[in-house]
N, C-alpha and C positions, 0 to 999 in steps of 0.2 A: 400426893402419893408418898407413902412411907418409903424411905430409902431401902434399896435391896443390898443386903450384905453380900459382897461378892468375893469368891475365891477364884484365883487364876492359877492353873497348873502350867508347867513348862515355862516358868516366868523368864528364863534366860534365852528362850528360843525367839525366832524372828516374829512369830505371831504373838507370843507371850508378851514381848516387849511392846508390840503395837497395841495390844489390848490394854496394857497398863497405861500407855500414853493416852489412849482415847478415854479411859476411865476418869482421867483428871478433869475432862471437860464435860462429862455427863453427870448432871446433878442427881440423877435417879439412882446412882450406885454409890456405895461406900465400900472401898477396898479393905477387906478384913484379913485376908491371908493370901500368901503366895507360896507355891511349892515348886520343887525341882527334883530331878532324879539323883542329884548329888548334893553334898553339903556346900552351901553358899554362905560365906562369912559376912559379906557386906550387906547393909540394909538397902532395900529398894523402895522408894516412896515411903520411907520411914518404917518399913516392915521387914523383918528378918525372914527370908525364905526358909521353909522347912521341907522335910520329905513328905511323901503322901501318907499321912496318918490320920486317925480319927480326931486327934486334938487340932490338927491343922484345919479341919473342915467344920468343927463344931459350931462356930459362930456364924458360918455362912448360911444364907438362904438359898444360894445358887452357885454352881461351879461352872466355869467356862474352861473347856479342855481342848487345846490344839496341840497335841503331842504326837505320840506314836502308839500303835495298838497295845503294846505291852503295858505302857503307862496308863492308858485309858481304862484298861480292865482293873488295874490296881485302884484307880479312882472310883470306878463303878461299884466295886465291891464295898468300898467304904460308904459311898453315897447311898447305896441301897440299904445298908445297915442303919445309917443316920437319917434316912428319908429325906435326902437332899435332891433338889432339882438339878439337872445337868444339861448344858448345851455342848454338844460334841462337834468339833470341826476337824477332828483327826481323820485321816484317810488311810487307805492301804489295808483295810480289813478283809479277811478271807470270808468265804461263804459261811463257814462254820462260826466264825466270830460274829457275823451279821445276825445269825440266828440266836446267838448268846445275848446280844444286845436286846433283842426282842423279849427275851425272858426277863431281863432286868427291868424292861419298860412296863412289865406287869406290876411292879412294886413301886416305881417312882416315875415322875414325868421326865421324859428324855426328848430333847430335840436334836436330831442328828442331820447334818447336811454336809455334803462334800464341798459345798461352796455357799457362803452366806450372802453373796451379792444378789441384789434385785435383778440386775441385768442377766446374770448367768441363769437364774431360775426362770426368767422369762424366756431365755434362749432354749432351755430344756423343754419348756411348754411348747414353743414353736417347733422344736425338733420332733416332738410327739405328733403334732398336727401334720407336719410335712411327711413324716414316715408313714402315717396312716393314709394320707391322701395319695402319695406316690405309689404305694403298694410294692409288690415284688418285682416290678419292671425296673426299679432303680436299685443299684448297689450303693453302699454307703461306707464312709471311713471317717475317723476322727483324728484331728491334728491338734497338738498342744505345745506351748512353749512356757518354760518356767526358768527361774534363776538357777545358776550352776550348782547351788548348794542343795537343791531339792533331790532327795534320794529315791523316793518311790516313783515308779512310772508303770503304766499311764497314771496321770494325776487323778485324784478323786473326782475332780470335775469332769475330766475326759470320760471316766467310767459312768458318771451321772448321765452324760450326754449319750453314751452308748446305750444305757438303760432306756433313755427316752426313745431311741430308735426302736428298741425291742418292744417297748410298751405300745408304740404306734402300730407295730406289726402284730401285736397280741401274741408275742412269743417269749419264751424263757430267755432272759438276757444271758445267763451263764452258758447256755447252749449256742448263743450267737457270737460269743467272744472269739475273735480270730487271732491273728498274729500281733505281737507287741514289739514294735521297733523302737530303737533309741538312736537319735541323732542321724537320721537318714534324710536326704534331700527330698526324696519322693518315695511313696509306697504304693503298691497296687490296690485296686479294689478287689473284693472277693465276695463269695457267697455269704461269708461271715463278716463281722465288723472288725477291720484292722485298725490298729492304733499306732500313731507315730508321735514320739515324744522328743522334744528338743530341749536341751539344757544349756543355757548360755547367759553370761553376764549377770545383770541384776533385774532381769525381766520379771515383772509382778505376775503377769499371767495373760496368755493369749489362747483362745480356743476356737476351733473351727470344725463344723460338720459339713461334709459334702455328700450330695446324692448325684449319681450319674446313671443315665440310661444308655450311655455310649453315643448318644446324639446330642445331649445337652447336660449341663451340670448346674446344680442348684447349691449355693453356698450360704450357710448361716454362720456368723462369727461374732466374737466378743473380745474386746481388749481392755484390760484393767491397767490403770496408770498409778494408782495409789492404794497401798495395802490397807489404808484406813477404811476403805469401803467394806472390807471383810469384818473388821472389828465393830464397825457401826452396825453392820447386819447382824452380828452376834448379839449386840446389845438390844436391838429390836426384837430378836428372837427370845432373849432372856426376859424382857418385860412381858412379852406375850405369854411365855410359859408359866409365869408366876401364879396364874389362877387356873391352871389346867390340872386335870386328874391324871393319875398314872397312865402312861401310854407312850407310844413312839410317834413323834411328830417330825415334820420336815418344814423347810422354808415355804413349801407350797401351801401348807396349812396357814402359816403366818400371813402370807401374801394373798391368800384366798383365791388361788388359781384353781379352777375346777377342771 
């Protein structure tokens, strides 16, 4: 297989650094460019980071983006013009921004996932099945824990799981979003999906979905111990995306979960 020329955005961020580290041991990729939202003078992996420009992405076959929505749209605009594939792990998009990403996907292949982990995507699949099977007699809520530096809440993964609950019920997720709590010990169930986010220490990621009828509780959960599982998942997605036509794809497509 010919090596994939890879560009990584947000190269100074936690995930950016992890993706760079993982790229050193994956022979399918050749790191060609790194970008950041500010000027970085030192070289990383022998490459001098630049801002998000056309020149930065010209040599790349594919871009991996784990940044913030504002940066992602800067990159999407350039990627669309240059016809570059892009894997997006950024979270925190609004409903309007999600629609805009779909428009870009008509021009270039985009794989977007709130979480690149095999386990999390399996958890979402199981969440859909449980939600569909349990029906309206069970109320549900989502709990997540991340490191103290994570700014957005609920996490993209928590929202993914909430969407899984909505899909199972065949309802509009945005109409089912309930209250969003931060750093609470416990939160109530409701007719809508309530979210509780905890930020502490160096936690990589914990996610839990619970369903309650008032007489019994069913819990589905996942715990991540190593951030490398996200970068490895992104690389799996990148390789899969290389021979795809323009469109918006997810890890469910990569993993062939029906």
